[in-house]
C-alpha positions as CSV (number, residue, x, y, z in Angstrom):
1,M,0.1,0.0,0.0
2,T,1.4,3.3,-0.9
3,A,1.6,6.6,1.0
4,T,-1.4,8.2,-0.7
5,S,-3.7,5.2,-0.1
6,L,-4.9,6.6,3.3
7,A,-5.2,10.1,2.0
8,A,-8.3,9.2,-0.3
9,P,-11.6,10.0,1.2
10,P,-13.3,6.7,3.0
11,L,-16.2,5.3,1.2
12,A,-19.6,5.7,2.7
13,L,-20.7,2.1,3.4
14,S,-22.9,0.5,5.8
15,A,-21.4,-1.4,8.6
16,R,-22.4,-4.7,7.3
17,R,-20.8,-3.9,3.8
18,R,-17.7,-2.6,5.5
19,W,-17.1,-5.9,7.5
20,T,-18.0,-7.9,4.3
21,V,-15.4,-6.2,2.3
22,L,-12.9,-7.0,5.4
23,A,-13.9,-10.6,5.1
24,V,-13.4,-10.8,1.3
25,C,-9.9,-9.1,1.6
26,A,-9.1,-11.4,4.5
27,L,-9.9,-14.6,2.2
28,S,-7.6,-13.4,-0.4
29,M,-4.8,-12.6,2.2
30,F,-5.3,-16.1,3.7
31,L,-4.6,-17.5,0.2
32,V,-1.3,-15.4,0.0
33,G,-0.2,-16.4,3.5
34,V,-0.9,-20.1,2.9
35,D,1.0,-20.3,-0.2
36,T,4.0,-18.8,1.4
37,T,4.5,-21.8,3.8
38,I,2.1,-24.7,2.3
39,V,4.8,-25.8,-0.1
40,N,7.4,-26.4,2.8
41,V,5.9,-29.5,4.1
42,G,5.8,-30.9,0.4
43,L,9.5,-30.3,-0.3
44,P,10.7,-33.8,0.2
45,E,7.9,-35.1,-2.1
46,I,8.7,-32.3,-4.7
47,G,12.2,-33.4,-4.7
48,R,11.5,-36.9,-5.3
49,G,9.0,-36.1,-8.0
50,L,11.1,-33.6,-9.9
51,N,14.7,-35.0,-9.0
52,V,15.9,-31.8,-7.4
53,G,18.1,-31.3,-4.4
54,T,17.9,-29.1,-1.4
55,R,19.2,-25.9,-3.3
56,G,16.6,-26.3,-5.9
57,L,13.9,-26.7,-3.4
58,E,14.8,-23.6,-1.6
59,W,14.4,-21.7,-4.8
60,I,10.9,-23.2,-5.3
61,V,10.1,-21.5,-1.9
62,D,12.0,-18.3,-2.3
63,A,11.2,-17.5,-5.9
64,Y,7.6,-16.7,-4.5
65,T,8.6,-14.8,-1.5
66,V,11.4,-12.9,-3.0
67,V,9.3,-11.6,-6.1
68,L,6.4,-10.9,-3.5
69,A,8.6,-8.8,-1.2
70,S,10.2,-6.7,-4.1
71,L,6.9,-5.8,-5.6
72,L,4.7,-5.1,-2.7
73,I,5.1,-1.4,-2.9
74,V,5.0,-0.7,-6.5
75,S,1.8,-2.9,-6.8
76,G,0.2,-0.6,-4.1
77,A,1.2,2.4,-6.2
78,L,-0.4,0.7,-9.3
79,A,-3.6,0.2,-7.4
80,D,-3.6,3.9,-6.3
81,R,-3.3,5.0,-9.9
82,F,-5.4,2.5,-11.8
83,G,-8.1,1.5,-9.3
84,R,-7.7,-0.9,-6.3
85,R,-10.3,-3.3,-7.1
86,R,-9.1,-3.6,-10.7
87,V,-5.4,-4.4,-9.6
88,F,-6.9,-6.7,-7.0
89,Q,-8.7,-8.6,-9.5
90,C,-5.8,-8.8,-11.9
91,G,-3.6,-10.2,-9.0
92,L,-6.2,-12.8,-8.4
93,V,-6.4,-14.0,-12.0
94,L,-2.4,-14.0,-12.2
95,F,-2.2,-15.8,-9.0
96,G,-4.7,-18.4,-10.2
97,I,-3.1,-19.0,-13.6
98,A,0.4,-19.3,-12.0
99,S,-0.9,-21.7,-9.6
100,L,-2.2,-23.9,-12.4
101,A,1.1,-23.6,-14.1
102,C,2.8,-24.9,-10.9
103,A,0.5,-27.9,-10.6
104,L,1.5,-28.8,-14.2
105,A,5.2,-28.0,-14.0
106,P,7.2,-30.9,-15.6
107,S,10.6,-29.6,-14.3
108,P,12.2,-27.8,-11.3
109,G,13.0,-24.7,-13.6
110,L,9.5,-24.2,-14.8
111,L,8.2,-24.7,-11.3
112,V,10.4,-21.9,-10.1
113,A,9.4,-19.6,-12.8
114,A,5.7,-20.3,-12.2
115,R,6.3,-19.6,-8.5
116,A,7.9,-16.3,-9.4
117,V,4.8,-15.4,-11.3
118,Q,2.6,-16.5,-8.5
119,G,4.7,-14.0,-6.4
120,I,3.8,-11.2,-8.9
121,G,0.0,-12.0,-8.4
122,A,0.3,-12.1,-4.8
123,S,2.0,-8.8,-4.7
124,M,-1.2,-7.3,-5.9
125,L,-3.1,-8.8,-3.3
126,S,-1.4,-8.0,-0.1
127,P,-0.9,-4.1,-0.1
128,V,-4.2,-3.6,-2.1
129,A,-6.3,-5.6,0.3
130,L,-5.1,-3.4,3.2
131,A,-5.6,-0.2,1.2
132,I,-9.2,-1.3,0.4
133,V,-9.9,-2.2,4.0
134,V,-8.6,1.1,5.3
135,N,-10.5,2.9,2.7
136,T,-13.7,1.6,3.7
137,M,-13.2,2.2,7.6
138,P,-13.8,5.7,8.4
139,D,-13.8,5.4,12.2
140,P,-10.1,5.4,13.5
141,R,-11.0,2.7,16.3
142,E,-12.9,0.7,13.8
143,R,-9.9,0.9,11.3
144,A,-7.6,-0.1,14.1
145,R,-9.6,-3.3,14.9
146,A,-9.8,-4.0,11.1
147,I,-6.0,-3.7,10.6
148,G,-5.5,-6.0,13.6
149,I,-7.7,-8.7,12.1
150,W,-6.2,-8.2,8.7
151,A,-2.7,-8.6,10.1
152,S,-3.9,-11.7,12.3
153,V,-5.5,-13.5,9.4
154,F,-2.2,-13.3,7.4
155,G,-0.1,-14.6,10.4
156,L,-2.4,-17.5,11.1
157,S,-2.7,-18.4,7.4
158,M,1.1,-18.9,7.2
159,A,1.0,-21.1,10.3
160,A,-1.8,-23.1,8.8
161,G,0.1,-23.8,5.5
162,P,2.0,-26.8,6.6
163,V,-1.0,-28.4,8.1
164,V,-3.2,-28.0,5.0
165,G,-0.3,-28.9,2.7
166,G,0.3,-32.3,4.7
167,A,-3.3,-33.2,4.2
168,L,-3.4,-32.5,0.6
169,I,-0.1,-34.2,-0.3
170,A,-1.4,-37.5,1.6
171,A,-4.5,-37.5,-0.2
172,F,-3.7,-36.1,-3.6
173,G,0.2,-35.8,-4.0
174,W,2.3,-32.7,-3.9
175,R,0.6,-30.9,-7.2
176,S,-2.5,-30.6,-5.1
177,V,-1.1,-27.9,-3.0
178,F,-1.3,-25.8,-6.2
179,W,-4.5,-27.1,-7.7
180,I,-6.4,-26.1,-4.4
181,N,-5.8,-22.3,-5.3
182,A,-8.1,-22.5,-8.2
183,P,-11.5,-22.8,-6.6
184,V,-10.3,-20.2,-3.9
185,V,-9.4,-17.8,-6.6
186,V,-12.7,-18.3,-8.5
187,A,-14.7,-17.6,-5.2
188,A,-12.7,-14.6,-4.3
189,L,-13.2,-13.1,-7.8
190,V,-16.8,-13.4,-7.5
191,L,-17.1,-11.9,-4.1
192,V,-14.8,-9.1,-5.1
193,A,-17.1,-8.3,-8.1
194,V,-20.2,-8.2,-5.9
195,F,-19.1,-6.5,-2.7
196,V,-15.7,-4.6,-3.1
197,P,-16.3,-1.0,-4.5
198,E,-13.6,0.6,-6.8
199,S,-11.4,3.3,-5.2
200,R,-8.4,5.3,-5.9
201,A,-6.0,7.5,-4.3
202,A,-6.7,11.2,-4.2
203,R,-3.3,11.7,-5.9
204,A,-1.7,8.7,-7.5
205,R,2.1,8.6,-6.8
206,R,4.6,8.4,-9.7
207,L,6.2,5.0,-10.2
208,D,9.9,4.7,-9.2
209,L,11.2,2.2,-11.7
210,P,14.9,2.6,-10.9
211,G,14.3,2.1,-7.3
212,Q,12.1,-1.0,-8.0
213,A,14.8,-2.5,-10.2
214,L,17.5,-2.0,-7.6
215,L,15.4,-3.2,-4.8
216,T,14.6,-6.5,-6.7
217,A,18.2,-6.9,-7.6
218,A,19.5,-6.5,-4.0
219,L,17.0,-8.9,-2.7
220,F,17.5,-11.6,-5.3
221,L,21.2,-11.4,-4.9
222,S,21.2,-11.5,-1.1
223,V,18.9,-14.5,-1.1
224,G,20.9,-16.3,-4.0
225,V,24.1,-16.0,-2.1
226,L,22.4,-17.6,1.0
227,I,21.0,-20.3,-1.0
228,E,24.1,-21.0,-3.2
229,G,26.8,-20.2,-0.5
230,P,27.1,-23.8,0.9
231,H,27.6,-25.2,-2.6
232,I,29.9,-22.4,-4.1
233,G,31.8,-21.7,-0.8
234,W,31.3,-18.6,1.4
235,T,34.7,-17.2,0.3
236,S,34.9,-18.2,-3.3
237,P,35.3,-15.7,-5.9
238,T,31.8,-16.0,-6.9
239,A,30.5,-15.5,-3.5
240,L,32.9,-12.4,-3.1
241,T,31.4,-11.0,-6.3
242,G,27.9,-11.6,-5.1
243,Y,28.7,-9.6,-1.8
244,A,30.1,-6.8,-3.9
245,L,27.0,-6.8,-6.0
246,I,24.7,-6.5,-3.1
247,A,26.6,-3.7,-1.5
248,V,26.5,-1.8,-5.0
249,A,22.8,-2.4,-5.5
250,T,22.0,-1.7,-2.0
251,S,24.1,1.8,-2.0
252,A,22.6,2.7,-5.4
253,F,19.1,2.0,-4.1
254,V,19.6,4.3,-1.0
255,R,21.1,6.9,-3.3
256,V,18.3,6.9,-5.8
257,E,15.6,7.0,-3.1
258,L,17.2,9.9,-1.4
259,R,17.2,12.0,-4.5
260,R,13.7,11.2,-5.9
261,R,10.8,13.6,-5.1
262,E,8.3,10.5,-4.9
263,P,10.6,7.5,-3.9
264,L,9.6,3.9,-3.7
265,M,10.4,3.7,0.0
266,D,10.2,6.9,2.3
267,L,13.8,6.4,3.8
268,G,12.9,9.3,6.2
269,L,10.7,6.6,8.2
270,F,14.0,5.0,9.3
271,R,14.8,8.0,11.4
272,R,12.0,6.8,13.7
273,P,13.4,4.2,16.2
274,P,10.0,2.5,16.7
275,F,9.5,2.1,12.9
276,V,13.0,0.7,12.6
277,T,12.5,-1.9,15.5
278,A,8.9,-2.9,13.9
279,V,10.5,-3.5,10.5
280,L,13.3,-5.5,11.9
281,G,10.8,-7.3,14.4
282,A,8.6,-8.2,11.5
283,M,11.5,-9.6,9.7
284,A,12.7,-11.4,12.7
285,V,9.3,-13.0,13.4
286,F,9.2,-14.5,9.9
287,V,12.6,-15.6,9.9
288,A,11.8,-17.6,13.1
289,L,8.6,-19.0,11.5
290,N,10.2,-20.2,8.3
291,V,13.4,-21.5,10.0
292,S,11.1,-23.6,12.2
293,L,8.9,-24.9,9.4
294,M,12.0,-25.6,7.1
295,L,14.0,-27.5,9.9
296,T,10.9,-29.3,11.1
297,T,10.1,-30.6,7.4
298,F,13.6,-31.8,6.8
299,Y,13.9,-33.3,10.4
300,L,10.7,-35.2,10.6
301,Q,10.7,-36.5,7.0
302,H,14.3,-37.1,6.3
303,G,15.6,-37.6,9.7
304,R,12.7,-39.6,11.3
305,G,11.1,-40.9,8.2
306,W,7.7,-39.4,9.0
307,S,5.2,-38.9,6.1
308,P,4.2,-35.5,4.7
309,L,0.8,-36.0,6.5
310,A,2.5,-36.9,9.8
311,A,5.0,-34.0,9.5
312,G,2.2,-31.5,8.7
313,T,0.2,-32.8,11.6
314,A,3.0,-32.2,14.1
315,T,3.0,-28.4,13.1
316,L,-0.7,-28.4,14.0
317,P,0.2,-27.1,17.6
318,M,2.0,-24.1,15.8
319,A,-1.2,-23.5,13.8
320,L,-3.5,-23.7,16.7
321,G,-1.4,-21.4,18.7
322,A,-1.4,-18.8,15.8
323,I,-5.2,-19.2,15.2
324,L,-6.2,-18.7,18.8
325,C,-3.8,-15.9,19.6
326,A,-3.8,-13.8,16.4
327,P,-7.5,-12.5,16.9
328,W,-6.7,-12.1,20.6
329,S,-3.6,-10.1,19.8
330,G,-5.6,-7.8,17.5
331,I,-8.1,-7.2,20.3
332,L,-5.3,-6.4,22.9
333,V,-3.7,-4.0,20.5
334,G,-7.0,-2.2,20.0
335,R,-7.5,-1.9,23.9
336,L,-4.2,-1.8,25.4
337,G,-1.7,-0.8,22.7
338,P,1.1,-3.1,21.0
339,R,3.5,-3.4,23.9
340,R,2.1,-6.3,26.0
341,P,1.1,-8.6,23.0
342,L,4.5,-8.1,21.7
343,L,6.2,-9.0,25.0
344,L,4.0,-12.2,25.0
345,A,5.2,-12.8,21.4
346,G,8.9,-12.5,22.4
347,G,8.6,-14.7,25.4
348,F,6.7,-17.5,23.7
349,I,9.0,-17.6,20.5
350,T,12.2,-17.3,22.7
351,V,11.2,-20.3,25.0
352,G,10.0,-22.5,22.0
353,G,13.2,-21.9,20.0
354,L,15.6,-22.5,22.9
355,S,13.7,-25.7,24.0
356,L,15.0,-27.5,20.9
357,V,18.6,-26.3,20.9
358,N,19.7,-29.8,22.0
359,L,17.3,-31.6,19.5
360,G,18.4,-35.3,19.2
361,Q,17.4,-38.1,16.7
362,D,15.1,-39.5,19.3
363,T,13.7,-36.3,21.1
364,N,10.3,-36.9,22.7
365,V,7.4,-36.0,20.3
366,Q,5.8,-34.2,23.3
367,L,8.7,-31.7,23.6
368,L,8.4,-31.3,19.9
369,L,4.8,-30.3,20.0
370,L,5.1,-28.2,23.0
371,A,7.9,-26.1,21.2
372,Y,5.8,-25.8,18.2
373,L,2.9,-24.8,20.2
374,L,4.9,-22.0,22.0
375,I,6.4,-20.7,18.7
376,G,2.9,-20.5,17.1
377,I,1.5,-18.6,20.1
378,G,4.3,-16.2,19.9
379,F,3.8,-15.9,16.2
380,G,0.0,-15.4,16.6
381,F,0.8,-12.5,19.2
382,A,3.3,-10.8,17.0
383,N,1.9,-9.6,13.8
384,A,-0.9,-7.0,15.0
385,P,1.3,-5.1,17.3
386,L,4.1,-4.8,14.9
387,T,1.8,-3.4,12.3
388,S,0.6,-1.1,14.9
389,I,4.0,0.2,15.9
390,A,5.0,0.7,12.3
391,V,2.1,3.0,11.5
392,G,1.4,4.4,14.9
393,G,2.0,8.1,15.2
394,L,2.3,8.8,11.6
395,P,-0.1,11.0,9.4
396,P,-2.3,9.2,7.0
397,S,-0.1,10.4,4.1
398,R,3.0,8.3,5.5
399,A,1.1,5.5,7.1
400,G,0.4,3.7,4.0
401,V,4.0,3.2,2.9
402,A,5.1,2.5,6.5
403,G,2.6,-0.7,6.5
404,A,3.9,-1.6,2.9
405,I,7.6,-1.6,4.0
406,T,6.6,-3.6,7.1
407,S,4.8,-6.2,4.8
408,T,8.0,-6.3,2.5
409,A,10.1,-7.0,5.8
410,R,7.8,-10.0,6.6
411,Q,8.4,-11.5,3.2
412,I,12.2,-10.9,3.2
413,G,12.2,-12.5,6.5
414,S,10.4,-15.6,5.1
415,A,12.8,-15.7,2.2
416,V,15.8,-15.4,4.4
417,G,14.5,-18.0,7.0
418,V,14.1,-20.6,4.1
419,A,17.5,-19.8,2.9
420,V,19.3,-19.9,6.2
421,A,17.6,-23.1,7.2
422,G,18.4,-24.7,3.9
423,A,22.1,-23.7,4.3
424,L,22.1,-25.5,7.7
425,V,20.8,-28.9,6.3
426,T,22.3,-28.9,2.8
427,G,24.4,-31.9,2.2
428,V,23.7,-33.3,5.8
429,G,22.6,-37.0,6.0
430,P,19.3,-38.2,8.1
431,A,21.2,-39.2,11.1
432,D,22.9,-35.8,11.5
433,L,19.9,-33.5,10.7
434,A,19.1,-33.0,14.5
435,R,22.5,-31.8,15.3
436,A,22.8,-29.6,12.2
437,S,19.7,-27.8,13.1
438,H,20.9,-26.7,16.6
439,T,22.0,-23.4,15.2
440,G,18.8,-22.7,13.6
441,W,16.9,-23.4,16.8
442,L,19.3,-20.7,18.5
443,L,18.4,-18.4,15.9
444,V,14.6,-18.8,16.5
445,G,15.3,-17.9,20.2
446,A,17.3,-14.9,19.3
447,C,14.5,-13.6,16.9
448,G,12.1,-13.8,20.0
449,L,14.4,-12.0,22.1
450,F,14.6,-9.2,19.5
451,L,10.9,-8.6,20.0
452,F,11.6,-7.5,23.5
453,A,13.6,-4.6,21.9
454,A,10.8,-3.8,19.7
455,A,8.4,-3.6,22.7
456,R,10.3,-1.2,24.5
457,T,10.2,1.4,21.6
458,S,6.4,1.2,21.3
459,Q,3.9,3.5,23.0
460,P,1.6,1.4,25.3
461,T,-1.6,3.0,24.4
462,N,-0.8,3.9,20.8
463,T,-3.4,2.1,19.1
464,A,-6.1,2.3,21.7
465,K,-6.1,6.3,21.4
466,A,-6.3,6.2,17.6
């Protein structure tokens, strides 16, 4: 969502219609979130079906998340200019077509390409959905509740992905995790056409194509080095070249953004400590989630020989924790502000991650389930307060782009989490997967600890006063 999204006059809709619009947008957001993690539990089956190793499997996941992360802000700008409902519908169509291409992909290369196109479609859904919701909610308190619900739905959808994926793969094979998108997309298109009104920003921003190109390059290079590093060597000439290109792309991006009248990213927001910690906190939460899911997938399926359904079911406590606590977190943010739910998020994620730092080949299943539950609870509590901190205290003209940057940070965290977890288990035999994952669980605990720093910079009654 762009900076001008919130500046447009809100639509005069009945209360019932406003909450119906929220429900429709939440359905689409659930689709985007589920597709970020649903593939994880199917990676071993995809690897066997397409004869692809760990590095290729990481690209299948991250091709989606990196493209999604890099295009979120520009998609919001396109929606402001050409109409939010129109761009939202285009995103649904593109997402649906790409999902069918994923389901039919005969090779790893084509699957990665289709996943990238999926990411393009998904980028037209996430920021635009939030812009539509905000534009239909004129009351600040109602808007705060709606934003909390929106963030909560996205969070719980990511936690639910492995459970849904495991059930689908057990019944219909790995391609079904992509086929399932088709009926959801069709239903969403019908609901959007019937219930969602068209809207545009009062003044559309100019597109920042140089900034967009440099941001995309920096993200792809960073994730690419993380994925390929274990294979090419972290100090090899190729890796060193990659580091140099990342530095050049990032420096050029900052320089371009500081000189443009209407930049892709408002870098002035990073002068606000609460915003910086909210962005880093959002990234940390999604690093923790995706490291947990990736390590769990390989440990249970490769290390302990579990089926995809069993491995997906094992993450059910994580999904339940997120499902139960995400709405509760939104309510707490609306009533008390973001600090308390964020402290709860940090505590649960930290304890959950650290409880598995001594994971062994025959670790008690009850300990695994408890750790997943704690991480899921923490994840559920985290998203609504981080969104609130990011946009809290900002005028409407800047709140939109702040939310978009936070959404971008979440997807960057997802991509980095997958890449880091993959690097830890690449080339590791089944008997050594538990030991190899210890560093990953330490990282999950560290991500939880960082949320305490983010909570300290928040205003305790920020959202409640809105």
